[in-house]
C-alpha positions in Angstrom: 69.5 23.4 73.0 68.4 26.8 74.1 69.9 26.2 77.6 73.3 25.3 76.0 73.1 28.4 73.8 72.5 30.6 76.9 75.6 29.1 78.6 77.9 29.4 75.5 76.9 32.9 74.4 78.2 34.9 77.4 81.5 33.1 77.2 81.9 33.8 73.5 81.0 37.4 74.0 83.4 38.1 76.8 86.2 36.5 74.8 85.9 38.4 71.6 87.1 41.8 70.7 88.4 43.7 67.6 92.1 44.6 67.7 92.7 47.8 65.6 95.4 47.6 62.9 97.5 50.5 61.6 96.2 51.0 58.1 98.0 54.2 57.4 95.0 55.7 55.5 92.0 57.9 56.4 89.6 56.8 53.7 86.1 55.4 54.5 86.5 51.7 54.0 83.6 49.5 53.0 85.3 46.7 51.0 87.2 43.9 52.7 88.2 40.4 51.4 90.2 37.8 53.4 92.1 35.4 51.3 93.8 33.5 54.2 94.9 34.1 57.7 97.8 36.2 56.4 96.5 37.8 53.2 93.7 40.4 53.3 92.6 43.2 51.0 90.5 46.3 51.6 89.0 49.2 49.6 87.3 52.5 50.1 86.8 56.1 49.1 89.2 58.3 47.1 90.2 55.3 45.0 91.9 53.6 47.9 93.1 50.0 48.1 95.0 48.2 50.8 96.7 44.9 51.2 98.4 42.9 54.0 100.4 39.7 53.5 101.5 39.3 57.1 98.2 39.1 59.0 97.8 42.9 59.4 101.2 43.7 60.9 101.9 45.9 57.9 99.8 47.3 55.1 100.6 48.4 51.5 98.1 51.0 50.1 97.6 53.1 47.1 95.1 54.6 44.6 93.6 52.8 41.7 95.0 54.6 38.6 92.1 56.0 36.7 89.8 55.6 39.7 91.4 58.1 42.1 88.1 59.9 42.7 85.9 56.8 43.0 84.4 55.1 46.0 85.4 51.4 46.0 82.8 49.8 48.1 83.5 46.2 47.1 86.6 44.1 46.7 87.1 40.4 45.9 90.5 38.9 46.3 92.0 35.6 45.2 95.7 35.8 46.2 98.3 38.3 47.3 98.6 39.6 43.8 95.1 39.1 42.3 92.0 41.2 43.2 89.0 42.9 41.7 87.4 46.2 43.0 84.0 47.8 42.3 83.1 51.4 42.8 79.6 52.7 43.6 78.1 55.9 42.3 75.7 57.3 39.7 76.2 56.2 36.1 79.9 56.5 35.1 81.0 56.5 38.8 80.3 52.8 39.0 83.2 50.7 37.5 85.2 47.5 38.0 89.0 47.3 38.0 91.4 44.4 38.5 95.0 43.9 39.4 97.3 40.9 38.9 100.4 42.4 40.4 99.5 43.2 44.0 98.1 46.7 43.2 101.0 48.0 41.2 98.8 48.4 38.2 95.1 48.3 37.6 93.0 47.5 34.5 89.5 48.7 33.8 87.2 45.7 33.3 83.7 47.1 33.1 82.0 50.5 32.9 78.4 51.0 34.1 76.3 50.9 30.8 73.3 52.5 32.5 73.4 56.4 32.8 71.0 56.1 35.8 72.5 52.9 37.2 74.3 52.4 40.5 76.5 49.4 41.4 75.7 48.0 44.9 77.7 44.7 45.2 80.1 42.2 43.8 80.5 38.5 44.6 82.6 35.7 43.3 82.4 32.0 44.2 85.8 31.3 42.5 88.2 33.1 40.2 86.0 32.7 37.1 82.4 33.0 38.3 81.0 36.2 39.7 77.9 38.3 39.9 77.4 42.1 39.9 74.3 43.8 41.5 73.0 47.3 40.8 70.0 49.4 41.8 66.8 49.1 39.7 66.7 50.4 36.2 63.4 50.2 34.4 61.7 48.5 37.4 64.2 45.7 37.8 67.4 45.1 39.7 70.5 45.3 37.5 72.3 42.0 37.4 75.4 41.0 35.4 77.2 37.6 35.6 80.7 36.7 34.5 82.1 33.2 33.7 85.6 34.3 32.7 87.0 36.2 35.7 85.4 39.6 34.8 86.7 39.9 31.2 83.1 39.9 30.0 79.8 40.6 31.8 76.4 39.2 30.7 73.3 41.1 31.6 70.5 39.1 33.2 66.9 40.2 33.6 67.0 41.1 37.3 64.1 40.5 39.6 61.2 43.0 39.4 61.1 45.6 42.2 58.4 47.2 44.2 58.0 51.0 44.3 60.5 52.3 46.8 62.7 49.2 46.7 66.5 49.2 46.0 69.7 47.8 47.5 72.4 49.2 49.7 76.1 49.6 48.9 77.1 50.0 52.5 79.2 46.8 53.0 79.1 44.7 49.8 76.8 42.3 51.7 73.5 42.4 49.7 74.6 40.0 47.0 76.0 36.5 47.6 77.0 33.5 45.6 76.4 30.2 47.4 77.5 27.4 45.1 75.8 28.2 41.8 72.9 30.2 43.5 72.6 34.0 43.5 71.1 35.7 46.5 70.1 39.4 46.6 68.8 41.4 49.6 66.8 44.7 49.3 65.8 47.7 51.3 63.7 50.9 51.1 60.0 51.2 51.7 59.2 48.4 49.2 62.0 46.2 50.3 63.4 43.9 53.0 63.0 41.1 50.6 65.4 38.3 49.7 65.7 37.2 46.0 67.0 33.8 44.9 68.1 32.5 41.5 69.2 28.9 40.9 70.0 29.4 37.2 72.6 32.3 37.1 70.0 35.0 37.2 67.6 33.7 34.5 64.7 33.3 36.9 64.0 34.6 40.4 62.1 33.8 43.5 61.3 36.4 46.2 60.6 36.1 49.9 59.6 38.9 52.4 61.5 39.2 55.6 60.3 40.8 58.9 63.2 43.3 58.9 62.0 46.9 59.1 61.6 48.8 55.9 59.4 51.7 56.9 61.8 54.3 55.5 64.0 54.6 52.4 67.0 54.3 54.8 65.8 51.0 56.3 65.9 47.4 55.1 68.4 44.6 54.7 72.1 45.7 54.6 73.8 42.3 55.0 73.1 38.7 54.1 75.1 35.6 54.6 74.8 31.8 54.8 76.2 29.0 57.1 74.9 26.3 54.7 72.3 25.9 52.0 69.6 26.0 54.7 70.8 28.4 57.4 71.0 32.1 56.6 71.0 35.4 58.4 69.9 38.9 57.2 70.8 42.0 59.2 70.0 45.7 58.7 67.6 48.2 60.3 67.7 52.0 59.7 71.2 53.4 59.3 70.0 56.8 60.5 68.8 55.2 63.8 71.8 53.0 64.6 70.9 52.4 68.2 67.4 51.1 67.4 67.3 47.3 67.6 63.7 46.8 66.5 63.3 44.3 63.6 66.9 44.5 62.4 67.7 40.8 61.8 66.0 37.6 60.5 67.0 34.0 60.2 66.0 31.2 57.8 66.4 27.5 58.5 64.7 26.3 55.4 66.9 27.6 52.6 65.2 31.0 52.4 61.6 29.8 52.1 60.7 31.6 55.3 62.3 34.2 57.5 61.8 34.7 61.3 62.7 37.7 63.5 65.6 37.3 65.9 66.4 38.9 69.3 68.8 41.6 68.2 71.6 42.5 67.4 71.9 45.6 69.5 71.4 48.2 66.8 71.6 48.9 63.1 74.0 46.3 61.5 75.4 46.6 57.9 77.3 43.3 57.6 77.2 39.7 59.0 79.4 36.6 58.5 79.5 33.1 59.9 82.8 32.5 61.6 83.7 28.8 61.2 86.5 28.9 63.8 84.1 30.2 66.4 81.0 28.4 65.1 79.2 31.7 65.6 77.7 34.6 63.6 79.4 38.0 63.8 77.5 41.2 62.9 78.8 44.7 62.8 77.6 48.3 62.1 78.0 51.9 63.1 77.1 51.3 66.7 79.2 48.2 67.4 79.4 44.4 66.9 77.5 41.4 68.1 77.9 37.6 68.3 75.4 34.7 68.2 75.8 31.0 68.3 72.3 30.3 67.0 71.4 33.4 65.0 68.4 34.0 67.3 69.9 35.5 70.5 72.7 38.1 70.1 75.1 39.7 72.5 77.1 42.9 71.9 80.9 42.5 72.4 82.4 45.7 70.9 81.2 49.3 70.5 83.5 50.6 67.8 82.0 51.5 64.4 82.7 49.2 61.5 81.1 48.8 58.1 82.0 45.4 56.7 83.4 42.0 57.7 85.3 39.2 55.9 86.7 36.3 57.8 88.3 37.8 61.0 88.6 41.3 59.6 86.4 44.4 59.8 86.8 47.8 58.1 85.2 51.1 58.8 85.4 54.9 58.8 88.7 56.9 58.8 90.7 54.0 57.6 89.7 51.7 60.5 90.8 48.1 60.1 90.6 45.5 62.9 91.2 41.8 63.5 89.0 39.6 65.6 90.7 38.0 68.5 89.7 35.7 71.3 
């Protein structure tokens, strides 16, 4: 199997590259949500939202009314007209808005109820069921769930945190919904842990990963799953984006144990499993990598991107790109 992987990985790496798209904006983009091959949404600083319905050939963009000064670091989209965005920031700077008319109008769904809170990520498994993750308040991660499409949010008792532990809002990749299970990844000096809840956030299990967490700027930045058993966590230290030491981990037993992998080539903030390629794709401020087994990685692009969804990546200065082969 390892011989086959060694033969396949160079071919995949050489074939892949990001093709930049003309977004028409200069905002820092950290939210991206692919609905289909044609429909994709993105979000970022300065209240910015973007949408393409023709596979990235053209983009519509605008500002969320009432959120023009907010940094929308997460977006979840369900159709060409239906999307939800989440802003990150201290206290009242963390909010959730939705649109049902393709971005023409936006409705405020949820205000951060915690003056010292900070929203980190948003995930939906379908149009009705979602989870919201925030930094620790009172020694526990902030967790809210919705079962009605974001109209109401129910607070759960999030998992207890270690001193110096929090989450990162770099790519909307530290909270995931897989079936009915919630997964959370942490960073900071007390972090690099993965938390798991099987009952909508009522109880939690925690597992340590080998990803570096020696500084408050280090830990897990991205988490994703190929199936219920196979998952990848990526991260490192975002201030040392060329350092590849202990910046990824893999689980093959449903998150019970995590093992270090060989790479990627530097700090990585987001990771996805591409079903078409049957390979993992990771990206960050120093480039992107590909792996067919999650253990050995090869760099295929050097451009900086923050987040991935499907074949799409977004990054600084309005950068949007589509993966091609």
